[in-house]
C-alpha positions as CSV (number, residue, x, y, z in Angstrom):
1,M,62.7,128.8,64.7
2,N,64.4,125.0,63.9
3,V,61.5,122.3,63.7
4,F,62.5,119.0,64.3
5,D,60.1,115.7,63.8
6,F,60.7,114.0,66.3
7,A,63.0,114.4,70.0
8,I,63.5,111.9,72.8
9,A,64.8,113.1,76.3
10,F,66.5,110.5,78.3
11,T,69.1,110.3,81.2
12,W,69.4,106.3,81.4
13,E,72.8,105.4,80.3
14,Y,71.4,102.4,79.1
15,D,69.0,104.0,77.1
16,F,71.8,104.8,74.3
17,D,71.3,101.7,72.3
18,F,67.9,102.4,71.7
19,V,67.9,106.2,71.3
20,D,70.6,105.3,68.3
21,A,68.0,102.8,66.9
22,I,65.1,105.1,67.2
23,E,67.3,108.3,65.2
24,D,69.1,105.5,62.6
25,N,65.5,104.2,61.7
26,L,63.7,107.5,61.8
27,Q,66.2,109.5,59.7
28,R,66.2,106.6,56.9
29,S,62.9,108.1,56.3
30,N,63.8,111.3,56.1
31,L,62.3,112.3,59.7
32,I,64.5,115.2,61.3
33,T,65.1,114.0,65.2
34,F,66.8,115.8,68.2
35,R,68.0,114.2,71.7
36,I,67.9,115.5,74.8
37,T,70.0,115.0,77.7
38,D,71.6,116.3,81.0
39,Y,74.2,117.9,78.7
40,N,71.7,119.9,76.6
41,I,68.5,120.1,78.8
42,K,69.1,123.7,80.2
43,E,69.7,125.0,76.6
44,V,67.1,123.2,75.1
45,T,64.6,124.2,77.6
46,E,65.2,128.2,77.6
47,E,64.9,127.9,73.1
48,V,61.9,125.9,73.5
49,K,60.8,128.8,75.6
50,N,61.7,131.5,73.4
51,K,60.3,129.5,70.4
52,K,63.8,129.1,68.8
53,L,63.4,125.3,68.8
54,F,60.0,123.1,68.3
55,F,59.7,119.6,68.4
56,R,56.5,117.7,66.4
57,T,56.3,114.8,68.4
58,Y,58.3,114.1,71.7
59,L,59.1,111.0,73.7
60,D,59.8,111.7,77.3
61,R,62.0,109.1,79.4
62,A,63.5,112.0,81.6
63,S,61.1,113.8,83.5
64,D,60.0,111.0,85.9
65,V,63.2,111.0,87.6
66,D,65.0,114.0,86.9
67,D,63.1,117.8,87.7
68,D,65.6,119.6,85.3
69,Y,63.3,117.7,82.6
70,L,60.0,119.3,84.5
71,E,59.6,122.5,83.0
72,L,60.2,121.7,79.3
73,A,57.4,118.7,79.8
74,K,54.8,121.9,81.0
75,I,55.7,123.7,77.8
76,L,55.6,121.2,75.3
77,T,52.2,120.4,76.9
78,R,50.9,124.0,76.9
79,R,51.7,124.3,72.9
80,K,49.8,120.8,72.2
81,V,52.9,119.2,71.4
82,K,52.0,115.7,69.9
83,I,53.6,113.8,73.5
84,F,53.7,110.2,73.8
85,N,52.4,109.4,76.8
86,P,50.3,112.5,77.4
87,Y,51.3,113.2,81.4
88,D,47.9,113.4,82.5
89,K,47.1,109.7,81.1
90,V,50.1,108.4,82.8
91,H,49.1,109.5,86.1
92,H,46.0,108.3,86.2
93,A,47.4,104.6,84.4
94,I,50.5,104.2,86.8
95,D,48.1,104.3,89.9
96,K,47.8,100.4,90.4
97,A,44.7,101.0,92.7
98,S,42.8,102.9,90.2
99,M,43.4,100.5,87.3
100,H,42.7,97.5,89.5
101,L,39.3,98.7,89.7
102,E,39.2,99.9,86.1
103,F,40.2,96.2,85.2
104,I,37.8,94.3,87.0
105,T,34.9,96.5,85.8
106,A,36.1,96.0,82.2
107,G,36.3,92.2,83.0
108,L,39.8,91.6,83.2
109,N,41.1,88.7,85.3
110,V,43.3,90.2,87.9
111,P,44.8,88.7,91.3
112,F,42.6,89.0,94.5
113,S,44.1,92.2,96.1
114,I,43.6,94.4,99.0
115,I,44.1,98.1,98.7
116,I,45.3,99.9,101.5
117,P,45.6,103.3,102.3
118,P,49.2,105.6,102.5
119,H,50.7,105.6,106.0
120,K,51.1,109.1,105.9
121,H,47.1,109.7,105.9
122,N,46.5,106.8,107.7
123,N,48.9,105.7,110.4
124,D,46.7,102.8,111.9
125,L,45.9,100.2,109.4
126,I,42.6,98.4,109.6
127,I,43.1,94.9,108.6
128,S,42.6,91.3,109.9
129,V,44.7,88.0,110.0
130,E,41.5,86.8,108.0
131,D,41.5,89.2,105.2
132,L,45.5,88.2,105.0
133,A,44.3,84.7,104.9
134,V,42.2,85.1,101.8
135,L,45.5,86.4,99.7
136,G,47.4,83.2,100.8
137,R,51.0,82.7,101.5
138,P,52.9,84.0,99.9
139,F,51.9,87.3,98.6
140,I,52.8,90.7,97.4
141,I,53.3,94.1,98.3
142,K,53.1,96.7,95.9
143,P,53.4,100.5,96.4
144,C,50.4,102.0,94.3
145,N,52.3,104.7,92.0
146,T,56.5,104.1,92.8
147,T,56.8,102.1,90.0
148,G,60.1,100.9,87.5
149,G,62.2,98.1,88.0
150,G,60.4,96.5,91.2
151,I,61.1,99.3,93.5
152,G,59.0,98.7,96.6
153,V,58.0,95.1,95.8
154,V,57.8,92.6,97.8
155,T,57.0,89.4,96.8
156,G,57.0,86.5,99.1
157,A,55.4,88.6,101.5
158,E,54.3,86.3,104.9
159,T,52.8,88.3,108.0
160,L,50.8,91.4,108.8
161,K,54.4,92.5,110.5
162,E,55.7,92.7,106.7
163,V,52.7,94.9,105.5
164,L,53.2,97.3,108.6
165,N,56.5,97.8,107.9
166,E,56.6,98.4,103.9
167,R,53.8,101.2,103.6
168,S,56.2,103.2,105.7
169,N,58.9,102.9,103.1
170,F,56.8,105.3,100.9
171,D,54.4,106.9,103.1
172,A,52.4,108.9,100.7
173,D,51.5,106.1,98.3
174,K,48.8,103.4,98.5
175,Y,49.7,99.9,98.6
176,I,48.6,96.7,97.2
177,L,48.2,93.7,98.8
178,Q,48.2,91.1,95.7
179,Q,47.3,87.1,95.7
180,K,50.5,85.5,94.1
181,I,49.8,83.6,91.0
182,Y,51.3,80.6,89.8
183,P,51.5,80.0,85.8
184,K,50.9,77.1,84.0
185,Y,54.1,75.7,81.7
186,L,53.7,75.3,78.4
187,D,56.6,72.5,76.9
188,G,58.8,73.4,80.1
189,K,58.2,77.4,79.9
190,R,56.4,79.4,82.4
191,A,53.3,80.8,80.8
192,W,54.2,84.0,81.6
193,F,54.1,87.0,79.1
194,R,55.4,90.7,79.1
195,C,53.0,92.3,76.3
196,F,54.2,95.5,74.6
197,W,51.3,98.3,73.7
198,A,53.8,99.8,70.9
199,F,51.8,102.8,69.0
200,G,49.1,101.1,68.1
201,K,50.1,97.0,67.9
202,P,50.1,94.7,70.7
203,I,53.4,92.9,70.7
204,P,53.7,90.1,73.0
205,C,56.7,88.2,74.8
206,W,57.6,85.0,76.6
207,W,59.1,87.0,80.4
208,D,60.2,84.4,82.7
209,D,58.7,86.2,86.3
210,Q,61.5,84.4,88.0
211,T,65.0,84.8,85.6
212,H,63.5,87.8,83.9
213,I,64.5,86.7,80.8
214,Y,62.8,87.4,77.3
215,E,61.7,85.6,74.3
216,T,60.7,85.8,71.1
217,I,56.8,83.9,70.6
218,R,57.4,81.9,67.6
219,D,54.7,81.7,65.0
220,E,54.0,78.3,65.5
221,E,53.6,79.2,69.7
222,F,51.2,81.4,69.4
223,N,49.0,79.4,67.2
224,N,49.4,76.0,69.3
225,Y,48.8,77.5,72.5
226,N,46.1,79.9,71.5
227,L,47.7,82.9,72.9
228,K,45.4,85.7,70.8
229,K,43.8,86.7,73.7
230,L,47.0,88.4,74.8
231,N,46.8,90.9,72.1
232,V,43.0,91.4,73.0
233,I,43.8,91.8,76.7
234,T,46.5,94.6,75.8
235,R,44.3,96.1,73.3
236,K,41.6,96.5,76.5
237,I,44.2,98.2,78.5
238,A,45.4,100.3,75.8
239,K,42.0,101.9,75.9
240,L,41.6,102.3,79.4
241,S,44.9,103.7,79.7
242,S,45.2,105.9,76.7
243,L,48.9,106.0,76.4
244,D,50.8,105.3,73.3
245,F,53.6,103.0,74.7
246,F,53.7,100.7,77.7
247,S,54.1,97.3,78.9
248,T,52.1,94.7,80.8
249,E,52.3,91.5,82.4
250,I,50.3,88.7,82.1
251,A,50.2,84.9,83.4
252,I,48.1,81.8,82.3
253,T,47.3,79.8,85.1
254,N,46.6,75.8,85.1
255,E,42.8,76.9,84.4
256,N,43.5,78.4,81.3
257,K,42.8,81.8,83.0
258,F,44.9,85.0,81.5
259,I,45.9,87.0,84.5
260,V,47.1,90.5,84.3
261,I,49.6,90.6,86.8
262,D,51.3,93.8,86.6
263,Y,49.1,96.8,85.1
264,V,50.9,99.7,83.1
265,N,54.4,100.0,83.2
266,D,54.9,103.6,81.3
267,Q,58.4,103.6,81.2
268,C,60.1,100.3,79.7
269,D,63.3,98.9,80.2
270,M,64.4,98.8,76.5
271,R,68.1,97.2,76.8
272,F,68.9,94.9,73.7
273,K,69.1,91.0,74.5
274,S,72.2,91.0,71.9
275,K,74.1,93.3,75.0
276,H,72.4,92.3,78.0
277,A,71.0,88.7,78.8
278,D,67.9,90.0,80.3
279,G,67.1,92.4,77.6
280,I,64.3,92.4,74.9
281,P,64.8,90.5,72.1
282,D,66.3,92.8,69.1
283,D,63.5,92.2,67.0
284,V,61.1,93.1,69.2
285,I,62.8,96.6,70.0
286,I,62.6,96.8,65.8
287,E,59.1,96.2,65.4
288,I,58.9,98.6,68.1
289,I,60.3,101.8,66.7
290,Q,58.9,100.9,63.2
291,Q,55.3,101.4,65.4
292,L,56.8,104.4,66.4
293,K,58.1,105.8,62.9
294,K,55.2,105.1,62.0
295,T,53.3,107.3,63.7
296,V,55.4,110.2,63.9
297,I,55.0,110.5,60.1
298,K,51.5,110.0,60.5
299,E,51.7,113.0,63.3
300,V,54.0,115.1,60.8
301,R,52.0,114.6,57.6
302,Q,48.8,116.0,59.6
303,K,51.0,119.3,60.7
């Protein structure tokens, strides 16, 4: 049997730089890595099934978008391989309706929201104009389980008709109607952040929700603006979700309330800022990879 310390599956063309950086970093610590793509997924699945190939740890960035990767995911789960972001935990964590209620129970601030049932299960939506008025205008419409790249999200909804139209786009999904949050400004920057939970460590970044541009938070900014609460909130979300790697969005209002906007994103866009204007700062990605490496080494030593 060929044994590898770490394997990563991916399908997105823009993941190559991220995967290259992971393999380079892990291999420099004498870890043996393996990549799974569309070119070898069928062969890999067969070899794993027949116990000719084994992975000690596994990061799956493919099976959520390509069914060809599902069988491998099931086999590795049955064999109790350390899978970063276990599938049963992901299913729960990405459900915005479930996490909305858990966040409130845990004392986290979230936008005022109305959760509506799937169009498929309840064609007639009973929601009043008065209910919508509490949300304010404009408001946000989001599918609860359809995630990634803002798919299905309407950020400037004004009417009940828009709600009725949108909920039929993903008719098996619940929808969440969300109050639009306006952040305060800190020295000209919108106080909006994307915070990564990276294998045991919170890593927050500036993230402008309008331009989608990231910036690294400098030490003096972190201290001067008292941003420690970003780490506290991200840790609390990690505990609630039980995921190894995800991102969340947090905004600070003029009332200095830290509000969690987009709850748990389990598949993070890991393009480098040095190659893409709206990519993640390179130093942040390297820090995430370093955290991954520490976790892989810990797992390998235990086996």
